[in-house]
C-alpha positions as CSV (number, residue, x, y, z in Angstrom):
1,M,-23.4,13.3,-9.9
2,A,-26.8,15.6,-11.1
3,S,-30.1,15.4,-8.7
4,P,-32.6,13.1,-9.0
5,D,-35.7,14.3,-10.8
6,L,-38.4,12.8,-8.6
7,H,-41.3,11.7,-11.0
8,T,-43.4,8.2,-10.1
9,P,-45.1,7.2,-7.0
10,W,-45.3,3.8,-5.7
11,L,-48.1,1.8,-3.1
12,S,-48.0,3.1,0.2
13,S,-47.2,1.5,3.3
14,A,-50.8,2.1,4.9
15,D,-52.1,0.3,1.5
16,V,-49.7,-3.5,3.4
17,S,-51.6,-5.3,4.7
18,F,-51.1,-8.6,7.3
19,G,-53.1,-11.4,7.3
20,G,-53.9,-13.2,10.3
21,S,-52.8,-12.2,14.6
22,F,-50.7,-11.2,17.0
23,N,-49.9,-10.2,21.0
24,I,-48.0,-7.4,22.1
25,R,-47.7,-7.0,26.1
26,I,-47.6,-3.5,27.5
27,A,-46.2,-2.7,30.8
28,E,-47.9,0.2,32.5
29,E,-47.1,2.0,35.8
30,G,-46.4,-0.8,36.9
31,T,-49.5,-3.2,34.8
32,T,-49.2,-5.5,32.4
33,H,-51.4,-6.7,29.9
34,S,-51.9,-7.6,26.2
35,V,-53.5,-6.8,23.9
36,E,-54.7,-8.5,21.0
37,F,-54.4,-7.2,16.8
38,L,-57.0,-8.8,14.7
39,E,-56.1,-8.1,11.0
40,D,-59.4,-8.6,8.2
41,P,-58.7,-12.7,7.4
42,N,-60.8,-11.9,4.5
43,S,-58.2,-8.8,3.1
44,P,-55.2,-9.3,0.3
45,V,-51.7,-9.9,1.4
46,C,-50.0,-6.6,-0.6
47,N,-51.6,-5.5,-4.0
48,L,-48.5,-7.4,-5.8
49,P,-49.9,-9.7,-8.6
50,P,-50.5,-13.5,-7.3
51,N,-47.7,-15.4,-8.9
52,I,-44.5,-14.0,-7.4
53,P,-42.1,-16.4,-7.3
54,K,-40.7,-18.0,-3.8
55,P,-38.3,-15.8,-2.3
56,P,-34.4,-16.7,-2.4
57,P,-33.5,-19.5,0.3
58,V,-32.4,-18.7,3.7
59,P,-29.0,-18.9,4.0
60,A,-27.6,-21.4,6.7
61,K,-25.1,-21.0,9.7
62,I,-21.3,-20.9,9.8
63,H,-19.3,-21.7,12.8
64,S,-16.7,-19.4,13.3
65,R,-14.1,-23.3,13.1
66,A,-15.4,-24.6,10.3
67,T,-15.1,-29.0,10.4
68,N,-17.1,-30.1,7.4
69,P,-15.9,-29.4,3.8
70,R,-19.6,-30.5,3.2
71,Q,-21.6,-27.9,5.4
72,L,-19.0,-25.1,3.4
73,A,-20.1,-26.4,0.6
74,N,-23.8,-26.5,0.7
75,Y,-23.1,-23.1,2.2
76,D,-21.5,-22.2,-1.0
77,C,-24.0,-23.5,-3.3
78,V,-26.7,-22.1,-1.5
79,L,-24.4,-18.7,-1.2
80,K,-24.6,-19.6,-5.5
81,E,-28.3,-20.6,-5.7
82,T,-29.5,-16.9,-3.4
83,K,-27.0,-14.3,-5.4
84,D,-28.6,-15.9,-8.9
85,T,-32.3,-16.0,-7.7
86,W,-30.7,-11.6,-7.2
87,D,-29.6,-11.1,-10.4
88,K,-32.2,-13.0,-11.6
89,L,-34.8,-11.1,-10.3
90,F,-33.3,-8.0,-11.5
91,K,-32.2,-9.1,-15.3
92,D,-36.0,-9.7,-15.2
93,G,-37.7,-6.5,-13.5
94,F,-40.3,-8.6,-11.9
95,G,-42.2,-6.3,-10.2
96,A,-40.6,-3.7,-10.2
97,D,-42.0,-0.7,-8.5
98,V,-38.7,1.7,-9.7
99,H,-37.9,2.7,-12.3
100,I,-34.3,4.4,-12.7
101,I,-33.5,7.0,-15.9
102,T,-29.7,7.0,-17.5
103,E,-27.8,10.0,-19.4
104,D,-29.9,8.6,-22.2
105,G,-33.4,8.9,-21.9
106,S,-33.6,5.1,-21.0
107,F,-34.8,3.6,-17.8
108,I,-33.9,0.7,-15.6
109,P,-36.3,-0.7,-14.1
110,A,-35.3,-1.9,-10.4
111,H,-37.0,-2.1,-6.6
112,Y,-37.7,-0.2,-3.8
113,P,-37.4,-2.6,-0.7
114,L,-33.7,-3.4,-2.3
115,L,-32.2,-0.1,-3.3
116,S,-32.8,1.5,-0.1
117,V,-30.7,-1.9,1.5
118,A,-28.8,-1.2,-0.8
119,S,-28.2,1.7,-0.6
120,P,-28.7,4.5,1.5
121,V,-28.3,7.8,-0.1
122,L,-30.4,5.3,-2.7
123,G,-33.2,4.8,-0.4
124,N,-33.7,8.6,1.1
125,L,-34.0,10.0,-2.9
126,L,-36.8,7.3,-3.4
127,Q,-37.7,8.9,0.2
128,Q,-38.6,11.7,-1.1
129,S,-39.5,11.1,-4.4
130,K,-43.5,11.6,-5.9
131,V,-45.6,7.9,-5.9
132,R,-46.6,8.4,-10.5
133,N,-49.1,5.1,-11.6
134,G,-48.1,3.5,-9.1
135,S,-43.7,3.8,-9.9
136,R,-41.2,6.3,-8.5
137,C,-39.0,7.6,-10.9
138,I,-35.3,9.5,-10.3
139,K,-33.0,10.4,-12.8
140,I,-29.0,8.9,-12.6
141,A,-27.2,11.3,-15.2
142,G,-23.9,12.6,-16.4
143,V,-22.5,9.0,-16.7
144,P,-22.7,6.1,-19.5
145,H,-26.1,3.3,-19.2
146,G,-23.9,0.8,-19.2
147,A,-22.6,1.9,-15.9
148,V,-25.2,2.8,-14.4
149,Y,-26.7,-1.2,-15.6
150,V,-23.4,-2.5,-13.7
151,F,-24.0,-0.5,-10.9
152,I,-27.7,-1.8,-9.7
153,R,-26.7,-5.0,-11.6
154,F,-23.9,-4.8,-8.1
155,L,-26.4,-3.2,-5.9
156,Y,-29.0,-6.3,-6.4
157,S,-26.8,-10.0,-6.4
158,A,-22.7,-8.2,-5.9
159,C,-22.3,-10.0,-8.9
160,Y,-20.2,-8.1,-12.8
161,E,-18.4,-9.0,-14.9
162,A,-14.3,-8.5,-15.6
163,G,-15.3,-7.1,-18.4
164,D,-18.5,-4.5,-17.2
165,V,-15.7,-3.4,-14.6
166,K,-12.6,-2.9,-17.2
167,K,-15.6,-1.2,-19.4
168,F,-16.7,1.5,-16.9
169,V,-14.3,1.7,-14.0
170,L,-14.0,5.3,-13.3
171,H,-17.9,5.3,-13.9
172,L,-18.3,2.7,-11.0
173,L,-16.0,4.1,-8.3
174,V,-17.6,7.7,-9.1
175,L,-21.4,5.9,-8.1
176,S,-19.9,4.0,-5.6
177,H,-18.7,6.4,-3.7
178,S,-21.8,9.2,-4.3
179,Y,-24.1,6.7,-3.7
180,S,-22.5,4.7,-0.6
181,V,-21.5,1.3,-2.0
182,P,-18.3,0.2,-0.2
183,S,-17.7,-3.2,-1.3
184,L,-18.1,-1.0,-4.8
185,K,-15.3,1.1,-4.5
186,R,-13.3,-1.9,-3.1
187,V,-13.8,-4.0,-6.3
188,C,-12.7,-1.0,-8.4
189,I,-9.9,0.7,-6.7
190,N,-9.0,-3.4,-7.2
191,H,-8.7,-2.8,-10.5
192,L,-7.2,0.5,-10.6
193,E,-4.1,-0.4,-9.0
194,Q,-3.8,-3.8,-10.7
195,G,-2.6,-2.7,-14.0
196,W,-5.2,-0.7,-15.0
197,L,-3.2,2.6,-14.8
198,N,-0.3,3.9,-16.9
199,S,1.5,7.5,-17.3
200,E,-2.2,8.9,-19.6
201,N,-4.7,7.8,-17.1
202,V,-2.7,8.4,-13.9
203,I,-2.6,12.6,-13.0
204,D,-6.4,11.7,-14.3
205,V,-7.6,8.8,-11.4
206,L,-4.6,10.9,-8.8
207,Q,-7.6,13.6,-9.0
208,L,-10.1,11.1,-8.9
209,A,-9.5,9.5,-5.8
210,R,-9.5,12.0,-3.7
211,D,-12.5,13.7,-5.3
212,C,-13.5,10.5,-4.0
213,D,-12.1,9.5,-0.5
214,A,-10.2,6.3,-2.0
215,P,-6.3,7.6,0.3
216,R,-4.7,4.1,-1.2
217,L,-5.5,4.5,-4.6
218,A,-3.9,8.2,-3.7
219,L,-1.1,7.1,-2.9
220,F,-0.8,4.5,-5.0
221,C,-1.0,7.1,-7.9
222,I,1.5,9.5,-6.2
223,R,4.4,6.8,-5.8
224,M,3.8,6.2,-10.0
225,V,4.2,9.8,-10.1
226,V,7.2,9.5,-8.8
227,R,8.6,6.7,-10.5
228,N,7.7,7.7,-13.8
229,F,7.7,11.8,-13.2
230,K,10.0,12.4,-16.9
231,S,6.9,10.0,-18.8
232,I,4.4,11.5,-17.1
233,S,5.3,15.2,-16.4
234,S,4.5,15.3,-20.9
235,T,1.2,13.9,-20.4
236,E,-1.8,16.0,-21.4
237,G,-3.8,14.9,-18.6
238,W,-0.5,16.5,-16.9
239,K,-1.0,20.2,-18.7
240,A,-4.6,19.6,-18.6
241,M,-3.7,19.6,-14.7
242,R,-1.1,22.1,-15.1
243,R,-3.9,24.7,-16.0
244,A,-6.8,23.4,-13.9
245,N,-5.4,22.3,-10.9
246,P,-1.6,24.8,-10.9
247,A,-1.8,23.4,-6.2
248,L,-1.7,19.8,-7.0
249,E,0.9,20.2,-9.6
250,Q,3.3,22.0,-7.2
251,E,2.6,18.9,-4.6
252,L,4.1,16.7,-7.0
253,L,6.9,18.3,-7.9
254,E,7.1,18.2,-4.1
255,F,7.0,14.9,-3.8
256,V,9.2,15.1,-6.9
257,V,12.1,16.4,-5.1
258,E,11.5,14.7,-1.4
259,A,11.7,11.7,-3.2
260,D,14.8,12.6,-5.0
261,T,16.1,14.0,-2.1
262,R,15.8,10.8,0.0
263,K,17.8,9.3,-2.9
264,Q,20.7,10.4,-2.4
265,D,21.4,10.7,0.4
266,R,20.8,7.2,0.5
267,L,23.4,6.3,-2.4
268,K,25.6,8.7,-0.3
269,K,24.9,6.3,3.0
270,I,25.9,3.7,0.6
271,E,28.8,4.4,-0.5
272,E,29.9,6.2,3.0
273,K,29.5,2.3,4.6
274,K,31.6,1.2,1.3
275,V,33.9,3.3,2.7
276,Y,33.8,2.3,6.8
277,L,34.3,-1.4,5.7
278,Q,37.6,-0.9,3.3
279,L,39.0,1.2,6.7
280,H,37.8,-2.1,8.3
281,E,39.1,-4.4,5.6
282,A,42.9,-2.7,5.7
283,M,42.3,-2.9,9.6
284,E,43.2,-7.1,9.2
285,A,45.0,-6.5,6.7
286,L,47.6,-4.6,8.8
287,V,47.2,-7.0,11.2
288,H,47.8,-10.2,9.6
289,I,50.5,-8.2,7.6
290,C,52.7,-7.6,10.8
291,R,52.5,-10.7,13.3
292,D,51.4,-13.4,10.5
293,G,53.6,-12.1,7.6
294,C,52.0,-12.0,3.7
295,R,53.2,-13.3,0.4
296,T,56.7,-11.2,0.4
297,I,55.9,-8.6,3.6
298,G,55.7,-9.4,7.3
299,P,58.1,-9.2,10.6
300,R,61.1,-9.2,10.6
301,D,60.5,-13.3,12.5
302,K,58.9,-14.9,9.9
303,V,59.7,-16.4,7.0
304,L,58.1,-15.3,3.7
305,K,57.3,-17.0,0.4
306,A,56.6,-15.7,-2.9
307,S,54.9,-19.1,-4.1
308,Q,52.5,-18.7,-0.5
309,V,48.7,-19.4,-1.9
310,A,45.9,-16.6,-2.4
311,C,45.6,-14.8,0.6
312,S,41.8,-14.2,1.9
313,F,41.8,-10.5,3.3
314,P,40.5,-8.4,-0.1
315,A,42.6,-5.4,1.5
316,C,46.1,-7.4,1.7
317,K,47.1,-6.7,-2.2
318,G,46.0,-3.1,-1.6
319,L,48.0,-2.1,1.0
320,E,51.1,-3.8,0.3
321,S,52.1,-1.5,-2.1
322,L,51.0,1.2,0.1
323,V,52.8,-0.3,3.0
324,R,56.4,-1.3,0.9
325,H,55.3,2.5,-0.3
326,F,55.6,3.7,3.6
327,S,59.4,2.2,4.1
328,S,61.2,3.8,0.9
329,C,59.2,7.0,0.9
330,K,61.7,9.4,1.1
331,I,59.2,12.5,1.9
332,R,57.0,10.0,4.8
333,V,56.3,13.7,6.5
334,P,52.6,13.8,7.0
335,G,50.9,15.8,4.5
336,G,53.8,16.1,2.8
337,C,53.3,12.8,0.7
338,V,49.9,11.7,0.0
339,H,50.4,8.0,0.0
340,C,52.8,8.4,3.3
341,K,49.6,10.7,5.0
342,R,47.2,8.2,4.4
343,M,49.5,5.4,6.2
344,W,50.0,7.4,9.1
345,Q,45.9,7.5,9.6
346,L,45.5,3.8,9.3
347,L,48.0,3.4,12.5
348,E,46.6,5.7,14.6
349,L,43.3,4.6,13.7
350,H,44.1,0.9,14.0
351,S,45.9,2.1,17.2
352,R,42.2,3.9,17.9
353,I,40.3,0.2,17.7
354,C,43.3,-2.2,19.3
355,K,42.3,-3.0,22.7
356,E,45.7,-4.4,23.5
357,P,48.1,-2.3,22.8
358,D,51.4,-3.5,24.8
359,Y,51.2,-6.8,22.5
360,C,50.8,-5.8,19.0
361,K,53.2,-6.2,16.5
362,V,51.7,-3.3,14.1
363,P,54.4,-1.1,15.0
364,L,53.2,3.2,16.6
365,C,50.7,1.3,18.3
366,R,52.0,2.4,21.1
367,H,52.7,5.6,19.5
368,F,49.4,7.1,19.2
369,K,48.1,5.6,22.2
370,V,50.4,8.2,23.4
371,K,49.4,10.8,21.1
372,M,45.6,10.5,21.6
373,L,46.1,12.4,25.3
374,Q,47.3,15.3,23.5
375,Q,45.0,15.8,21.2
376,T,41.9,18.7,21.0
377,K,38.7,17.7,21.5
378,K,38.0,18.7,18.1
379,D,39.7,16.6,17.0
380,E,38.7,13.5,19.4
381,V,35.3,13.4,19.0
382,K,36.3,13.1,15.1
383,W,38.2,10.2,15.9
384,K,35.8,9.1,17.2
385,V,33.5,9.8,15.1
386,L,35.8,7.7,13.0
387,V,36.4,5.0,14.9
388,R,31.8,4.0,15.4
389,K,31.3,4.0,12.6
390,V,34.3,1.0,11.4
391,R,32.6,-0.8,14.2
392,E,29.0,-0.7,13.1
393,A,30.5,-1.6,9.4
394,K,32.4,-4.5,10.9
395,N,29.0,-6.0,13.0
396,V,27.1,-5.5,9.8
397,L,29.7,-7.3,7.8
398,S,29.5,-10.3,11.2
399,L,25.8,-10.3,10.8
400,F,25.3,-10.3,7.5
401,S,28.0,-13.2,7.1
402,S,26.5,-14.7,10.0
403,R,22.9,-15.2,7.5
404,R,24.5,-16.9,4.9
405,S,26.1,-19.3,6.8
406,V,23.6,-20.2,7.6
407,L,21.9,-20.6,4.6
């Protein structure tokens, strides 16, 4: 933002007069006395035209707990009238004592007291400006005249047209940051986050958000770049940023790599959970086959029927084929046959999970319980990790099932 041109003066505070009198109580060295200040009743109230419009009504008091809807309706009505009054004052420019010169050389009339209250930065600039012909002049360069008009109007009444914000949103963001108007900055940020961003302008908005101290908007832009990196990296905005700010390009590339790594880790964990869940289902199906029997396979003391209804255990069919192969395989040595090795591993995993080996009907359950005592510490740690993961998958499945039953 260009530094303002300070031109015209304004009525000094020494010329403002107060009609009437008032008392001030002053305490000095333990004594108290009153001093009365009198004002000449013939002096004018101020150096302004006599037909000044009435000030806007004072807003009604709002209680922390509104019990009367009519009071809220009255307050909303008063608030709207107040905004309309200030908006009208800005548009009419009545009694304006400030001229704001814009980029195209035209000027916008305004009022020094209101600008000083609405923007401390503008207040400091106006205070430093020179008074000429009863007015102060400052220049706001670098942005279109329309953007400055919308900005000054917002300072008066917080009113704006949606189309104007959409047209000048980036300029208004810069103005709101440069002149310390946080309410307007929030309006601009909300507008940018709600559908205005696209692949072509997100890089420009990201750089502007960082310059204007808008961290939420910057994070919003970074997430958009990470999600649509392929299309955004081919835009003109990205190419210009790469030439002017290579450090930002490197930072964005690191964000993309980090996001891709997290995605790969997340997919890997999902696949691992699927494997552990399948092992849990295989353990349940193994106990079911060895204890109750399923279709044409099961314990010797059960009568099995091929026309039995479909089994409720999802892993039963695949495990049934594996058991049949294991019973008829000529090799059956762990490591000699891939299918038999898998069966041996399932039997050992069951034995580590089983809490009643003396009554368990799964083959070799007690055998593997004894074998655990002879394993190396390294193998024991691996099996413990596997058992823990399978039990966690079981707990997650039972929790998910209970929630579904509640719903």
